[in-house]
C-alpha positions in Angstrom: 31.3 -17.0 -54.4 29.0 -14.6 -52.7 27.2 -13.9 -56.0 25.3 -17.2 -55.7 24.1 -16.6 -52.1 20.3 -16.1 -51.8 18.8 -14.6 -48.6 15.9 -16.6 -47.1 13.9 -13.4 -46.4 14.4 -11.5 -49.6 17.1 -9.3 -51.0 19.8 -8.3 -48.7 20.0 -4.5 -48.3 23.0 -2.6 -47.0 22.5 -1.2 -43.5 21.6 2.5 -43.5 23.9 5.0 -42.0 23.2 5.9 -38.4 20.9 9.0 -37.8 21.7 11.1 -34.8 18.6 11.8 -32.7 19.3 15.1 -31.1 16.6 14.7 -28.4 18.2 11.5 -27.3 21.6 13.1 -27.1 20.2 16.0 -25.0 18.5 13.5 -22.6 21.7 11.5 -22.1 23.7 14.8 -21.5 21.1 15.9 -19.0 21.4 12.6 -17.1 25.2 12.8 -17.2 25.1 16.3 -15.7 22.7 15.1 -13.0 25.0 12.1 -12.2 28.0 14.4 -12.0 26.1 16.7 -9.6 25.3 13.7 -7.4 21.5 14.0 -8.1 21.3 10.6 -9.8 23.1 7.8 -7.8 21.9 4.7 -9.8 20.4 3.9 -13.2 19.0 1.1 -15.2 18.3 1.5 -18.9 17.3 -0.3 -22.1 18.6 0.8 -25.5 17.4 0.3 -29.0 20.2 0.0 -31.6 20.1 1.0 -35.2 19.8 -2.6 -36.3 16.7 -3.0 -34.1 18.4 -5.1 -31.5 18.1 -4.1 -27.8 20.5 -4.1 -24.9 20.4 -3.0 -21.3 22.8 -1.9 -18.5 22.7 -0.8 -14.9 25.2 1.0 -12.7 25.4 2.6 -9.3 22.9 2.0 -6.5 20.3 -0.2 -8.2 19.0 -2.6 -5.5 16.0 -0.5 -4.5 12.3 -0.9 -4.9 12.1 2.7 -6.0 14.2 2.0 -9.1 12.2 -1.1 -9.8 9.0 1.0 -9.5 10.4 3.5 -11.9 11.2 0.8 -14.4 7.6 -0.5 -14.1 6.2 3.0 -14.8 8.5 3.3 -17.8 7.4 -0.1 -19.0 3.7 0.9 -18.7 4.3 4.1 -20.7 6.2 2.2 -23.4 3.4 -0.4 -23.6 0.9 2.3 -24.1 2.9 3.9 -26.9 3.4 0.5 -28.6 -0.3 -0.4 -28.4 -1.4 3.0 -29.7 0.3 2.4 -33.0 
């Protein structure tokens, strides 16, 4: 039955295998070590998945203006990178 299904946006292509980004893994490990040492007590993050979807999470002490300011700085840097393309 699936042989007569036509995709509205062109040919369906199988999803590519995930590629490990070593720099990303190193950064996550660095953050984990800092959390284990008590240096990081709260976090908020946004994540890009291999299918181009995004998600976010937060944990720990997050109700501070400092964390919100940090997110705004990250947002400004990301906007600069996106607009430079």
